[in-house]
C-alpha positions in Angstrom: 0.0 0.0 0.0 1.4 3.4 -1.0 0.4 6.4 1.1 1.3 10.1 0.9 1.2 12.2 4.1 0.7 16.0 3.8 1.9 18.1 6.8 3.7 21.4 7.0 6.0 20.1 9.7 7.7 16.7 10.0 10.8 14.8 10.9 13.4 15.8 12.2 11.1 18.3 13.9 11.0 17.5 17.6 10.0 20.9 18.8 6.4 20.0 19.5 3.1 20.3 17.7 1.7 18.3 14.8 5.1 17.6 13.2 6.5 15.8 16.3 3.4 13.8 16.9 2.9 12.8 13.3 6.6 11.9 12.8 6.4 9.4 15.7 3.2 7.9 14.4 4.6 7.4 10.9 7.8 6.0 12.2 5.9 3.4 14.1 3.7 2.5 11.2 6.6 2.0 8.8 8.7 0.0 11.3 5.9 -2.4 12.0 4.3 -2.7 8.5 6.8 -3.6 5.8 4.0 -3.5 3.1 3.5 0.3 3.6 5.3 2.6 1.2 5.1 6.1 2.7 5.9 9.4 1.1 5.7 12.7 3.1 5.3 16.2 1.6 6.4 18.8 4.2 8.0 22.2 4.3 11.7 22.9 4.9 10.9 24.7 8.2 10.8 23.7 11.8 7.8 24.4 14.0 10.1 26.2 16.5 13.4 26.9 14.8 15.1 28.0 11.7 13.3 28.5 8.4 14.2 26.8 5.2 17.2 24.9 6.6 16.1 21.3 6.1 17.1 19.4 3.0 14.7 19.3 0.0 14.8 15.5 -0.1 15.5 12.8 2.5 15.1 9.1 2.9 14.3 8.4 6.6 14.7 4.7 7.1 12.2 3.8 4.4 10.1 7.0 4.6 10.5 9.3 1.6 10.4 13.0 2.6 9.9 15.7 0.0 10.3 19.2 1.5 9.1 22.3 -0.1 10.3 25.9 0.2 7.6 27.9 1.9 7.3 31.1 4.1 7.1 30.4 7.8 3.6 31.5 9.1 4.8 32.3 12.6 4.7 35.8 14.1 2.7 37.2 11.2 -0.7 38.9 11.0 -3.7 36.7 10.3 -3.7 37.7 6.7 0.0 37.0 6.2 -0.3 33.7 8.0 -3.2 32.7 5.7 -1.1 33.8 2.7 1.8 31.7 3.9 -0.5 28.7 4.4 -1.9 29.0 0.9 1.6 29.2 -0.6 2.5 25.8 1.1 -0.9 24.4 0.2 -0.4 25.3 -3.5 3.1 23.9 -3.6 2.0 20.7 -1.9 -0.7 20.2 -4.5 1.7 20.8 -7.4 4.1 18.3 -5.8 1.3 15.7 -5.7 0.4 16.3 -9.3 3.9 16.2 -10.6 5.2 13.3 -8.5 4.2 10.6 -11.1 3.4 8.3 -8.2 0.1 6.5 -7.8 -1.1 6.5 -4.2 -3.7 4.2 -2.6 -4.6 7.1 -0.4 -3.5 10.5 1.0 -3.6 11.5 4.6 -3.7 15.2 5.3 -3.5 17.0 8.7 -4.9 20.4 9.8 -1.5 22.1 9.9 -1.8 24.4 8.1 -5.6 24.8 8.1 -5.7 25.2 4.3 -3.8 22.1 3.5 -6.9 19.8 3.0 -7.6 21.9 -0.1 -4.6 20.2 -1.8 -5.9 16.7 -0.9 -9.4 17.5 -2.1 -8.2 18.9 -5.4 -5.9 16.0 -5.9 -8.6 13.5 -5.1 -11.1 15.2 -7.5 -8.6 15.0 -10.3 -7.1 11.5 -9.7 -9.9 9.7 -7.7 -7.3 9.1 -4.9 -9.2 9.0 -1.6 -7.9 11.0 1.4 -8.1 10.7 5.1 -8.6 14.0 7.0 -6.7 13.8 10.3 -8.0 16.6 12.5 -5.7 17.7 15.3 -7.2 21.2 15.7 -10.2 23.0 14.4 -8.6 26.4 13.9 -11.6 28.2 12.5 -14.0 26.9 15.1 -11.5 27.8 17.8 -11.2 31.3 16.5 -15.0 31.6 16.6 -15.2 30.2 20.1 -12.6 32.7 21.3 -14.3 35.6 19.6 -11.3 36.3 17.4 -13.5 36.2 14.3 -17.2 36.8 13.8 -19.3 33.7 13.0 -21.4 35.9 10.7 -18.7 37.5 8.7 -18.5 36.7 5.0 -15.0 35.3 5.3 -15.9 33.1 8.2 -19.0 31.7 6.4 -17.0 31.1 3.2 -14.2 29.3 5.0 -16.7 27.2 7.0 -18.5 26.2 3.8 -15.1 25.3 2.2 -14.1 23.3 5.3 -17.5 21.4 5.2 -16.5 20.4 1.7 -13.2 19.0 2.9 -15.0 16.9 5.5 -17.5 15.6 3.0 -14.8 15.0 0.4 -12.7 12.8 2.7 -13.1 9.0 2.6 -12.7 9.1 6.4 -12.2 11.9 9.0 -10.1 11.1 12.1 -10.5 13.2 15.3 -8.9 13.0 18.7 -11.9 12.5 20.9 -15.6 11.8 21.2 -16.3 15.5 21.9 -14.6 16.4 18.6 -16.5 13.7 16.8 -19.8 15.0 18.0 -18.9 18.6 17.2 -17.8 17.8 13.6 -20.9 15.6 13.0 -23.3 18.3 14.2 -21.6 21.4 12.9 -20.6 20.0 9.4 -23.5 17.5 9.0 -21.1 14.6 8.6 -22.3 11.1 9.2 -20.9 9.5 12.3 -19.9 6.4 10.4 -17.4 8.5 8.4 -15.7 9.7 11.6 -13.1 7.7 13.5 -11.9 8.5 17.0 -8.2 7.9 17.5 -6.3 9.7 20.3 -2.7 10.8 20.1 -0.4 7.9 21.2 2.0 8.0 24.1 5.5 6.4 23.9 5.2 3.9 26.7 8.8 2.9 26.3 10.2 6.4 26.7 7.8 7.6 29.3 7.6 5.3 32.3 6.7 5.8 36.0 9.7 6.8 38.1 10.2 7.8 41.8 9.7 11.6 42.0 12.3 12.1 44.8 15.4 11.3 42.6 14.5 13.2 39.4 16.9 15.7 37.8 14.1 18.2 37.3 13.4 18.5 41.0 17.0 18.7 41.9 17.8 21.3 39.3 14.9 23.5 40.3 15.1 23.1 44.1 11.7 21.4 44.4 11.2 19.2 47.5 7.5 19.3 48.3 4.2 18.7 46.5 4.6 19.7 42.8 1.7 20.7 40.6 3.0 20.6 37.0 1.8 22.3 33.8 4.1 21.3 30.9 3.5 22.2 27.3 2.4 25.0 25.0 1.1 28.2 26.5 -1.6 28.5 23.9 -4.3 31.1 23.4 -7.0 28.4 23.8 -5.8 27.3 27.3 -7.2 28.8 30.5 -4.2 29.9 32.6 -6.2 32.4 34.8 -7.9 29.6 36.7 -4.6 27.9 37.3 -2.9 31.1 38.5 -6.0 32.0 40.7 -5.8 28.6 42.3 -2.1 29.1 43.0 -2.9 32.4 44.6 -5.5 30.7 46.8 -3.0 28.1 47.9 -0.3 30.7 48.7 -0.6 29.8 52.4 0.6 26.2 51.6 4.3 26.6 51.5 4.6 22.9 50.8 2.8 23.2 47.4 4.7 24.4 44.3 3.3 25.2 40.9 5.7 24.8 37.9 4.8 26.1 34.4 7.1 24.6 31.9 7.0 25.6 28.2 6.5 28.5 25.9 3.8 30.0 23.7 1.5 32.9 23.0 0.5 33.4 26.7 3.9 33.1 28.2 4.4 36.8 28.7 0.9 37.2 30.1 1.5 34.4 32.7 4.9 35.8 33.6 3.4 39.3 34.2 0.7 37.9 36.4 3.2 35.9 38.5 5.4 39.0 38.9 2.6 41.5 39.5 0.8 39.4 42.1 4.0 38.1 43.7 3.0 34.5 43.3 6.1 33.1 45.0 4.7 29.5 44.8 4.9 29.6 41.0 8.0 28.8 38.9 8.2 29.5 35.2 10.7 27.2 33.4 11.7 26.6 29.8 11.0 23.5 27.8 13.2 20.5 28.7 14.8 18.4 25.9 12.8 15.4 24.8 15.1 13.0 26.5 14.3 14.6 29.8 10.5 14.5 29.3 10.1 11.3 31.4 12.1 12.7 34.2 10.1 16.0 34.3 6.7 14.2 34.2 7.8 11.9 37.0 8.7 14.9 39.1 5.1 15.9 39.5 2.7 14.8 42.2 -0.2 15.9 39.9 -0.2 17.4 36.4 -2.6 19.9 35.0 -4.6 20.0 31.8 -6.7 23.1 30.9 -8.9 24.5 28.1 -10.6 27.8 27.6 -14.4 27.7 27.9 -15.9 26.9 24.6 -12.9 25.0 23.2 -14.2 21.5 24.2 -14.9 19.6 21.0 -12.4 21.7 19.1 -9.1 20.4 20.6 -8.0 17.6 22.9 -4.8 18.2 24.9 -2.3 15.7 23.8 -0.2 16.1 27.0 -2.9 14.2 28.8 -1.8 10.8 27.4 1.9 11.4 28.4 0.8 12.3 31.9 -1.1 9.0 32.0 2.0 7.1 30.8 4.1 8.7 33.5 1.8 7.2 36.1 0.6 10.5 37.6 -2.9 11.8 38.3 -4.3 14.5 36.1 -6.3 17.5 37.4 -8.2 18.8 34.4 -9.9 22.2 34.1 -12.2 21.0 31.3 -16.0 20.5 30.9 -17.5 17.2 31.8 -18.4 16.5 28.1 -14.7 16.7 27.0 -12.7 13.6 26.0 -10.3 14.2 28.9 -13.1 14.3 31.4 -14.6 11.1 29.9 -11.4 9.2 30.3 -10.9 10.5 33.9 -14.4 9.4 34.9 -14.1 6.0 33.2 -10.6 5.3 34.5 -10.4 7.0 37.9 -7.1 8.5 36.9 -7.6 12.1 38.1 -10.0 14.8 38.9 -12.1 17.0 36.6 -13.1 20.5 37.7 -15.1 23.1 35.9 -13.4 25.9 34.0 -13.1 29.3 35.7 -13.6 27.7 39.1 -10.4 28.4 40.9 -11.8 27.6 44.3 -12.7 24.1 43.2 -9.3 23.6 41.6 -7.5 24.8 44.7 -9.7 22.5 46.9 -9.0 19.5 44.6 -5.2 20.1 44.7 -5.2 20.6 48.4 -7.2 17.4 48.9 -4.8 15.4 46.8 -1.8 16.9 48.6 -3.3 15.5 51.8 -4.2 12.1 50.3 -1.1 10.2 48.9 -3.1 7.0 48.8 -5.6 8.4 46.3 -2.7 9.8 44.2 -1.0 6.4 44.1 -4.3 4.7 43.0 -5.0 7.3 40.3 -1.4 7.1 39.0 -1.5 3.3 38.8 -4.9 3.5 37.0 -3.5 6.1 34.6 -0.5 3.9 33.6 -2.6 0.8 33.2 -5.3 2.4 31.0 -2.6 4.1 28.9 -0.9 0.7 28.3 -4.3 -0.8 27.4 -5.5 1.9 25.0 -3.0 4.7 24.2 0.3 3.1 23.2 1.7 3.3 19.7 0.8 -0.4 19.1 -2.9 0.2 19.8 -3.1 3.5 18.0 -1.0 2.3 15.0 -3.4 -0.7 14.5 -6.4 1.7 14.4 -4.8 3.8 11.7 -3.9 0.7 9.8 -7.5 -0.5 10.0 -8.7 2.8 8.5 -6.1 2.7 5.7 -7.1 -0.8 4.8 -10.8 0.1 4.8 -10.3 3.2 2.7 -8.0 1.5 0.2 -10.3 -1.6 -0.1 -13.4 0.5 -0.5 -11.8 2.6 -3.2 -10.6 -0.4 -5.1 -14.2 -1.8 -5.1 -15.7 1.6 -6.1 -17.7 1.7 -2.8 -18.0 4.5 -0.2 -15.5 4.1 2.6 -16.9 2.0 5.4 -19.1 0.0 3.0 -16.7 -2.3 1.4 -13.7 -2.7 3.6 -12.8 -5.5 6.0 -12.9 -3.4 9.2 -16.0 -1.7 10.6 -15.6 1.8 12.1 -16.3 0.4 15.5 -12.9 -1.2 15.4 -11.2 2.1 15.3 -12.9 3.7 18.3 -11.2 3.8 21.6 -11.0 0.4 23.3 -13.2 0.3 26.3 
């Protein structure tokens, strides 16, 4: 089976985001399925790093990578980012058309948001089916955060175009049940065309470790109860509730909050910490990937958060690494979100409502005083992660979808009607 992957960022990108997640998934699929021939069309840029420095062509242990010159969309106005996105999309489409390679299917991701246009045009011209892998619903997020008006002409046009991408795909893959329900209701897409496949965790790299001996604690002078937030400081994440909870727990000298990462809200968070003299909050840079396990093991609990209205539009991928580390999660998310569903089903943490700093502070203080519950939740988290969220389980679900789409296309049938694997086989294992 010959597959082409479309993604702006890809290997050797290890700086986070779609490129890092997708690279690991494709590496696993190729290493464990010799029959797969995989091409990747990406840009020559890194998600966080230099622009245009990667080689135009690379063979990565059996994966053929074709990199295109494209402007980096970071730190530009919305219009300039959109223009940069369209440049890469157009060049990716031209690469598909001139590659002289027949693919059984194309898989396209949502980075950049315009990239599915290339897959849909290519599919229309060549009858090659495509799988639409949705990591983030950028337009819907912008609407939810009131960054754009839902009634503007541009918004309505883009939403109509995006609906066409969903309906043109042989299969759409989303990260959680809340995303599945949103896509189905908002874009009138049949549930049978939507697969739910979470982001996998590397269970070999991230393992439970004793917190007392970690390098992260030693380097940062942390001895007591650690509440960890690690990842991107993105616009769609609610940091005010976390900081308000830290302020409420200022009397607990034995509880430390650590915010590790970077992103759009970093300056805002730092300003609040300094202005309000939150002495129990540490702000720290990203750690190298090889130290991720050590950092996650340093926590007593780890935090996950989303802004109100973002549920169904994004699923925090950090949640599954927290589970792999054998630590409890305290999540500021609505009860209908995927993270809340897993916590309730698995007893691997605590869900609190967004913008309820009092409830968050109370939950953290309760856990700080109850090491037995923390141990139980951490053990449950690791067990459930091993059962459902490792690369072996997630890789098999993608392979099932690939087989179904390719088989249906060869028989001239709609995806899901002629393949060997029903959609239920790609839903999260209970």
